[in-house]
Structure formats: C-alpha cells, structure tokens
C-alpha positions in Angstrom: 24.3 42.9 -3.6 27.3 41.9 -5.6 29.6 44.0 -3.3 28.1 42.6 -0.1 28.5 39.1 -1.5 32.3 39.8 -1.9 32.4 40.7 1.7 30.3 37.7 3.0 31.5 35.1 0.4 27.9 34.2 -0.2 26.0 34.2 -3.6 24.2 37.5 -4.2 20.5 37.4 -4.3 20.4 39.5 -7.4 23.1 40.1 -10.0 23.5 43.2 -12.2 23.6 41.2 -15.4 20.2 39.8 -14.7 18.8 43.3 -14.2 20.3 44.4 -17.5 18.9 41.3 -19.3 15.3 41.6 -18.0 14.8 45.3 -17.4 12.3 46.7 -19.9 11.7 43.3 -21.5 8.2 43.2 -22.9 6.6 39.9 -21.9 3.1 40.2 -23.2 2.0 37.2 -25.2 -1.1 36.6 -27.3 -2.4 33.0 -26.8 -5.6 33.4 -28.9 -4.2 31.3 -31.7 -3.4 28.5 -29.3 -6.9 28.7 -27.8 -8.5 28.5 -31.3 -6.3 25.9 -33.0 -5.2 23.7 -30.2 -8.2 24.1 -27.8 -5.7 25.4 -25.2 -7.6 26.4 -22.1 -5.2 27.5 -19.3 -6.1 27.6 -15.7 -6.6 30.9 -14.0 -3.3 32.3 -12.6 -4.5 32.1 -9.0 -5.6 28.5 -9.3 -2.3 27.5 -11.0 -0.3 29.2 -8.2 -2.3 27.6 -5.5 -1.9 24.2 -7.0 1.9 24.7 -7.5 2.3 25.8 -3.8 0.3 22.8 -2.6 2.4 20.5 -4.7 5.6 22.0 -3.3 4.4 21.7 0.3 3.2 18.1 0.0 4.5 16.1 -2.9 7.7 17.6 -4.0 10.2 15.8 -1.8 8.2 12.5 -1.8 9.3 11.6 -5.3 
C-alpha cells in the first residue's frame, strides 16, 4: 500500500509502522474492579455499536 501510494500520490490505507506497532499486541482487559468499585456497567458491544452508527448517521453533522 505504501508503494502504490507513491505511484498515486494518495495516502495509503494502511502503513507498515502501524502493523509493526499493533501486531501481536494483547488487548485483553479485566474490568471487574471497575464494576465492583465504581459500579461500572458497560453496554453490550452490539448496542454500543448500533447507537454509535445511529448517531453518526443522524446527529454528527448537525452540531
């Protein structure tokens, strides 16, 4: 993608340094302490994604 961006003059969709930075990165988090001590109760992933997409479709450019 970096090579094709040199030919087209457009920004590459994905750069090699991003792959190096994130490849193999473990992103598992334990939020049990937040739930217990702060009463943190996150929305289910599907619901959060649906609400975010709805916001982007309807309200994002209004503000």
